[in-house]
C-alpha positions as CSV (number, residue, x, y, z in Angstrom):
1,M,0.1,0.0,-0.1
2,A,1.5,3.3,-1.1
3,G,2.1,5.8,1.8
4,A,1.3,3.1,4.5
5,I,2.8,2.8,7.9
6,S,4.3,-0.4,8.4
7,P,5.6,-2.4,11.4
8,E,9.0,-0.8,10.6
9,H,7.8,2.7,11.7
10,S,8.3,3.4,15.3
11,Y,7.5,7.1,15.6
12,I,5.1,9.6,14.4
13,F,5.4,13.5,14.4
14,V,3.2,16.3,12.9
15,A,4.5,19.2,11.0
16,T,2.1,22.3,11.4
17,T,2.0,25.9,12.6
18,G,-0.1,25.5,15.6
19,R,-4.0,26.0,15.9
20,S,-4.5,23.2,13.3
21,G,-5.9,20.4,15.3
22,T,-2.8,18.6,17.0
23,N,-5.1,17.9,20.1
24,Q,-7.6,16.2,18.0
25,L,-5.1,14.2,15.9
26,V,-3.7,12.8,19.2
27,E,-7.3,11.6,20.3
28,L,-7.7,9.9,17.3
29,L,-4.4,8.4,16.8
30,N,-4.9,6.9,20.5
31,C,-8.1,5.3,18.8
32,C,-5.9,3.0,16.7
33,D,-4.5,-0.3,17.5
34,G,-0.7,-0.3,18.4
35,V,-0.4,3.4,18.7
36,G,0.5,5.6,21.6
37,A,0.3,9.5,21.2
38,E,0.9,12.2,23.5
39,H,0.3,15.9,23.0
40,E,3.3,18.3,23.5
41,P,4.9,15.6,26.1
42,E,8.0,16.5,28.2
43,P,10.7,17.4,27.5
44,Q,9.2,20.1,25.4
45,L,11.7,22.3,23.5
46,N,10.1,25.4,24.0
47,G,10.9,28.4,26.4
48,R,14.8,28.5,26.9
49,P,15.6,25.6,24.5
50,L,13.6,27.3,21.8
51,R,15.1,31.0,22.3
52,W,18.7,29.3,22.6
53,L,18.2,27.6,19.1
54,M,16.7,30.8,17.5
55,K,19.7,32.7,19.1
56,E,22.0,30.1,17.6
57,R,23.6,29.8,21.1
58,P,26.8,27.5,20.9
59,G,25.9,23.8,21.5
60,A,22.1,24.2,21.3
61,G,21.6,22.5,18.1
62,F,23.7,19.5,19.4
63,L,22.3,19.1,23.0
64,F,18.5,19.7,22.6
65,P,17.8,17.1,19.6
66,R,19.7,14.5,21.8
67,W,18.0,15.3,24.7
68,K,14.7,14.9,23.2
69,A,15.4,11.8,21.0
70,S,16.4,9.9,24.0
71,R,13.3,10.7,25.9
72,I,11.0,9.9,22.9
73,A,12.4,6.6,22.5
74,E,12.2,6.0,26.3
75,R,8.7,6.9,26.4
76,R,7.8,4.5,23.4
77,T,9.3,1.7,25.4
78,R,7.5,2.5,28.5
79,L,4.1,2.8,26.8
80,G,4.8,-0.5,25.0
81,C,3.3,0.6,21.7
82,Q,4.5,-0.1,18.0
83,L,4.1,3.3,16.7
84,Y,4.6,6.4,19.5
85,G,3.5,9.8,18.6
86,D,5.0,13.1,20.1
87,I,2.5,15.3,18.5
88,S,3.6,18.9,19.1
89,H,3.4,21.9,16.5
90,L,6.8,22.7,18.1
91,F,8.3,19.7,16.1
92,I,9.1,21.8,12.9
93,K,10.1,24.9,14.9
94,A,12.7,23.3,17.3
95,Y,13.5,19.7,16.8
96,P,13.5,18.2,13.2
97,G,17.1,17.1,14.0
98,V,15.4,14.5,16.4
99,V,14.5,12.6,13.3
100,S,18.1,11.7,11.9
101,L,18.9,10.5,15.5
102,L,16.0,8.2,15.6
103,D,16.5,7.0,12.1
104,P,14.4,8.7,9.4
105,S,13.2,5.4,8.0
106,R,11.6,4.7,11.2
107,C,9.9,8.0,11.2
108,V,6.2,9.3,10.0
109,V,5.7,12.9,9.5
110,V,2.1,14.0,9.1
111,W,1.8,17.3,7.4
112,L,-1.2,18.9,8.9
113,R,-2.4,21.7,6.7
114,R,-4.5,24.8,7.8
115,E,-5.0,28.0,5.6
116,P,-2.4,30.5,7.1
117,E,-5.3,33.2,7.2
118,A,-7.3,30.8,9.5
119,V,-4.3,30.1,11.8
120,I,-3.7,33.7,12.0
121,K,-7.3,34.4,13.0
122,S,-7.3,31.6,15.5
123,F,-4.2,32.8,17.2
124,Y,-5.3,36.4,17.3
125,E,-8.6,35.8,18.7
126,I,-7.2,34.0,21.8
127,A,-4.8,36.8,22.0
128,C,-1.7,34.5,21.8
129,I,0.7,36.6,20.2
130,P,4.6,35.7,19.6
131,G,7.3,37.6,21.4
132,E,9.3,37.3,24.4
133,K,6.8,38.6,26.7
134,W,3.9,36.4,25.1
135,G,4.7,32.9,25.9
136,N,6.9,29.9,25.3
137,H,5.8,28.2,22.1
138,W,6.7,31.1,19.7
139,L,9.7,31.3,17.5
140,G,10.6,34.7,19.3
141,N,12.0,37.8,17.8
142,P,12.4,38.2,14.0
143,A,15.6,40.0,14.9
144,W,17.3,36.9,16.4
145,P,19.9,35.2,14.1
146,G,17.8,31.9,13.5
147,A,15.1,33.9,11.9
148,A,14.8,34.1,8.0
149,F,12.2,36.9,8.0
150,K,13.6,40.0,9.3
151,L,11.2,42.6,10.3
152,T,9.7,44.6,13.2
153,P,6.1,43.8,13.5
154,E,3.7,46.7,13.4
155,N,0.9,45.3,15.2
156,D,-0.4,41.8,16.4
157,Y,-1.5,40.7,13.2
158,E,2.0,41.0,11.6
159,A,3.6,39.4,14.9
160,V,1.5,36.3,14.4
161,A,1.7,36.3,10.5
162,W,5.5,36.3,10.9
163,H,5.3,33.3,13.2
164,V,3.1,31.4,10.7
165,L,5.4,32.2,7.7
166,E,8.6,31.6,9.6
167,T,7.2,28.1,10.6
168,E,6.2,27.4,6.9
169,L,9.6,28.3,5.7
170,R,11.3,25.9,8.2
171,A,8.8,23.1,7.3
172,K,9.9,23.3,3.6
173,R,13.6,23.2,4.7
174,F,12.9,20.2,6.6
175,R,10.9,18.3,3.9
176,A,13.7,18.9,1.3
177,E,16.2,17.2,3.6
178,S,14.1,14.3,5.1
179,S,13.3,12.2,2.0
180,K,13.8,9.0,4.1
181,C,10.7,9.7,6.2
182,L,7.3,8.6,5.4
183,H,5.6,11.8,4.6
184,L,1.7,11.9,4.9
185,E,-0.6,14.6,4.0
186,L,-3.6,15.6,5.9
187,D,-5.9,18.5,5.6
188,F,-7.5,20.3,8.8
189,K,-10.9,20.0,7.2
190,D,-10.4,16.0,6.7
191,L,-9.1,15.8,10.3
192,V,-12.4,17.4,11.7
193,D,-14.6,15.1,9.7
194,P,-15.1,11.8,11.4
195,E,-15.8,9.8,8.2
196,T,-13.1,11.1,6.2
197,M,-10.5,11.1,9.2
198,H,-11.5,7.2,9.6
199,A,-10.7,6.6,5.9
200,W,-7.6,8.4,6.0
201,L,-6.1,6.4,8.9
202,T,-7.3,3.4,7.2
203,R,-5.9,4.1,3.8
204,H,-2.5,4.7,5.5
205,G,-2.2,1.6,7.4
206,L,-3.7,2.2,10.7
207,R,-6.5,0.3,12.2
208,P,-9.2,2.5,14.1
209,N,-11.0,0.6,16.9
210,A,-14.3,0.6,18.5
211,S,-13.8,4.1,20.4
212,F,-13.0,5.8,17.3
213,D,-16.5,6.9,16.3
214,D,-17.5,8.0,19.6
215,V,-14.1,10.1,20.1
216,A,-14.3,11.6,16.7
217,K,-17.8,12.8,17.2
218,R,-17.4,14.4,20.3
219,R,-14.2,16.2,19.8
220,A,-14.6,19.7,18.7
221,N,-11.4,21.8,17.8
222,D,-12.6,25.2,17.3
223,K,-12.1,26.2,20.9
224,A,-14.8,29.0,20.3
225,G,-15.0,29.4,24.1
226,Q,-11.6,30.8,24.3
227,K,-11.9,33.6,22.1
228,V,-11.2,37.0,23.8
229,R,-11.7,39.3,20.7
230,R,-12.6,39.2,17.1
231,A,-10.3,39.3,14.2
232,D,-10.4,41.7,11.2
233,P,-9.8,39.7,7.9
234,A,-8.8,42.8,6.3
235,E,-5.9,43.2,8.9
236,I,-4.9,39.8,8.3
237,A,-4.8,40.2,4.4
238,R,-2.8,43.3,5.1
239,A,-0.2,41.4,7.4
240,M,0.3,38.7,4.9
241,K,0.7,41.1,2.0
242,R,3.5,43.0,3.8
243,L,5.3,39.8,4.7
244,A,5.0,38.3,1.1
245,A,6.6,41.3,-0.1
246,L,10.0,40.7,2.2
């Protein structure tokens, strides 16, 4: 079966920007036989590790991937599962190097796609904005050496748009360098549709069990209750246009 997960695969990751359904993906993977998945398990390469990587601090690119890879292997053994999923949007931002340490031929990467405008809207509406003073999961300051896009955001929309586009650039770079991994495509709209997601899992060699239907129907990913403000689509489009011109 083309693009199918096999017994030779031991680890599954997700490449995404965030606000794209990683929580839901974990729950649905855990409804498959032989799979044990966790959402952003420790150790997370956020906070200080992510800042060190973005600031290109000497030794960070050597130390942190080895730390993470060893813990991932330990958790798979502890859970006793064939396929262990470390499902976090931090993967593409902070630890693609982990894959080479675990053996790329044993790794599956799910490319979870959601329209950038929708991601920006979701981040903005829960007042989750990147930068040193806003939280740990962001890529940080565009002025840091590790950033490809160099700009000073003029507002929160541009700060979020910078983060999303910076993440996508890292994703493209990783994909070009990781041909030995099994790469699987998954669209957000398919993830949140139970019937389509069941078919996706089956097509890629996983076996959803009896709990799948109940979990898939129960799980809502829009987190509407967390909204604290409403985004302006025109401001999102303006931010995207400015960054696209860089």
